[in-house]
C-alpha positions in Angstrom: 52.7 65.6 99.9 52.0 69.2 99.9 53.4 71.5 97.2 56.4 73.6 98.2 55.4 76.9 99.8 56.0 79.7 97.4 57.2 82.8 99.1 55.0 85.7 98.0 53.8 89.1 99.1 51.7 87.4 101.8 54.8 85.9 103.4 56.1 88.2 106.2 59.6 86.8 105.8 59.9 88.5 102.4 60.9 92.1 102.9 62.3 94.7 100.5 66.1 94.7 100.4 67.3 97.7 102.4 68.8 100.5 100.3 72.1 100.2 102.2 72.5 96.6 101.2 71.8 97.5 97.6 74.4 100.2 97.7 76.9 97.7 99.2 76.3 95.2 96.4 76.5 98.0 93.8 79.8 99.3 95.3 81.3 95.8 95.0 80.3 95.8 91.3 79.5 92.2 90.4 81.1 92.7 87.0 84.5 92.7 88.7 86.0 89.7 90.5 87.4 90.6 94.0 87.9 94.3 93.1 90.1 96.7 95.2 89.2 100.2 96.0 91.6 102.9 94.7 91.6 106.7 95.0 92.8 108.8 92.1 93.5 112.5 92.1 93.0 114.5 88.9 94.4 118.0 88.1 94.6 120.3 85.1 95.7 123.9 84.6 96.0 124.1 80.8 93.4 124.1 78.1 89.7 123.3 78.8 90.3 122.1 82.4 86.8 120.8 83.1 86.5 119.0 79.8 89.9 117.4 80.4 89.0 116.2 83.9 85.7 114.7 82.5 87.6 113.1 79.7 90.0 111.5 82.2 87.1 110.1 84.2 85.5 108.6 81.1 88.9 107.1 80.0 89.3 105.5 83.4 85.8 104.0 83.2 86.6 102.7 79.7 89.6 100.7 81.1 88.9 97.0 81.4 88.9 96.0 85.1 88.1 99.6 86.3 84.8 101.0 87.4 84.4 104.6 88.5 82.2 104.6 91.7 82.5 108.1 92.9 83.4 111.6 91.6 84.1 114.6 93.8 83.2 118.2 93.4 85.6 120.4 91.5 88.1 122.6 93.3 90.0 125.5 91.9 93.5 125.7 93.4 96.7 127.7 93.2 99.6 125.8 91.6 101.8 123.9 94.1 105.5 124.7 94.6 105.7 127.7 92.2 105.5 131.5 92.5 102.0 132.9 92.8 100.6 134.0 89.5 103.3 132.3 87.5 100.8 129.6 86.2 97.1 129.3 85.6 95.0 127.9 88.5 94.2 124.2 88.6 90.9 122.4 88.6 91.2 119.4 90.9 89.0 116.5 91.6 89.2 113.0 93.2 87.6 109.8 91.9 87.1 106.5 93.7 87.3 103.4 91.6 86.9 99.7 92.0 89.5 97.8 90.1 90.9 94.3 89.5 94.1 95.8 88.1 97.2 95.5 90.3 98.7 98.9 91.3 101.4 98.7 88.6 98.9 98.3 85.8 96.7 101.0 87.2 99.7 103.3 87.2 100.4 102.4 83.5 96.8 103.3 82.7 97.1 106.6 84.6 100.1 107.5 82.5 98.4 106.5 79.3 95.4 108.7 80.2 97.8 111.6 80.8 99.6 111.0 77.5 96.2 110.9 75.7 95.7 114.5 76.9 99.2 115.5 75.8 100.8 115.7 79.2 104.4 116.9 79.0 106.8 116.0 81.8 109.6 118.6 81.1 109.8 120.4 84.5 109.0 119.7 88.1 105.9 121.5 89.2 105.4 122.6 85.6 101.9 123.4 84.2 100.2 120.4 82.7 97.1 119.5 80.7 96.4 116.6 83.0 97.8 115.1 86.2 96.6 111.6 87.2 97.9 110.4 90.6 97.1 107.2 92.4 96.6 108.5 96.0 95.7 105.1 97.6 95.2 101.5 96.6 93.2 99.4 99.1 95.3 99.3 102.3 98.6 98.9 100.5 101.6 100.7 102.0 104.7 100.5 99.7 107.9 102.5 99.3 108.4 101.3 95.7 110.1 104.3 94.0 108.0 103.7 90.8 104.7 103.9 92.8 104.8 104.9 96.5 101.6 104.1 98.2 99.8 105.9 99.6 101.0 109.0 97.7 103.8 110.4 99.8 102.5 114.0 99.8 98.7 113.4 99.8 98.4 114.0 103.6 99.6 117.6 103.2 97.7 118.6 100.2 94.3 120.2 100.7 93.6 120.0 97.0 93.6 116.2 97.4 92.1 115.8 100.9 89.2 118.3 100.5 87.6 116.7 97.4 88.4 113.2 98.7 86.5 114.0 101.9 83.6 115.3 99.9 83.3 112.0 97.9 84.0 109.8 100.9 83.4 111.3 104.4 84.7 108.2 106.1 87.9 108.1 104.0 91.2 106.8 105.5 94.7 107.5 104.2 96.6 104.2 105.0 99.3 104.8 107.6 98.2 108.4 108.2 94.7 108.3 109.6 91.3 109.8 108.6 91.2 112.3 105.8 88.9 114.5 107.9 91.5 114.9 110.6 94.4 115.3 108.1 92.5 118.1 106.4 92.1 120.0 109.6 95.9 120.1 110.0 96.6 121.7 106.6 95.8 125.1 105.2 93.0 125.4 102.7 94.3 128.7 101.4 94.2 128.8 97.7 91.9 125.8 97.5 88.3 126.9 96.7 85.3 124.7 95.8 83.6 125.5 92.5 80.0 124.8 93.1 79.2 126.1 89.6 81.1 123.3 88.0 80.2 119.6 88.0 81.8 116.3 86.9 79.6 113.4 86.2 79.8 109.7 86.8 80.2 107.8 83.5 77.0 106.3 82.3 
C-alpha cells in the first residue's frame, strides 16, 4: 500500500491563499464567536481632541468582545445645532468594529468610554470632551428609545457619512441606502478632512 501523497510545492493543487480570502478571514476575527459588524461615530470639541479620539478607539479595542477593524480619517467640523462660532470645532471620525456584544451592552460601553473622558450631559448640542454614538449595528432596525438603530440622524450628517464612506466605500445605512448616495444629498459645508491628522488602529 503506497504512502499517502503529501501535498507539497510540486503539487499544482496547492496555491497561495488569495489576499482577499485572508482579508475576509481576518475581518471575521477568529477570536470572536459569530461577531456582528457595528459602526461607531466619535466626536470631540474640548481638550486635546485628537488624543481623546485615539483614547476612545483604544478603549473600545480593550473591551472584551470588541475588535476595532477600521478607523476613518479625521474630519474637522462646525458644531451641529448651535450658532456659528459659539463653540470650538469638532474632530470627528468613524470606527468599524466586530463585536459579540448585543447592542445594549455596546451602548453601555460607549457611555462608559464617554464618562472616562469626563463627558458631561448638561445641555443639548453642548460642547463635549467626547461623543460616542452607535450609528449602525449589523442590519438591525429598531425604534427602541434607549438605542434607536440605525442612528436616527446619521443619514443627514456629513460628519458621520463622509468618514464612514472613507473607511468603507461599500457602506450601507440600514433602511436608508448606500452611504455614498446619502452623502451626495447632504451639504458638506463646515465638514473638512484633516489630512495632516491620523488615528491609528490599535495594535
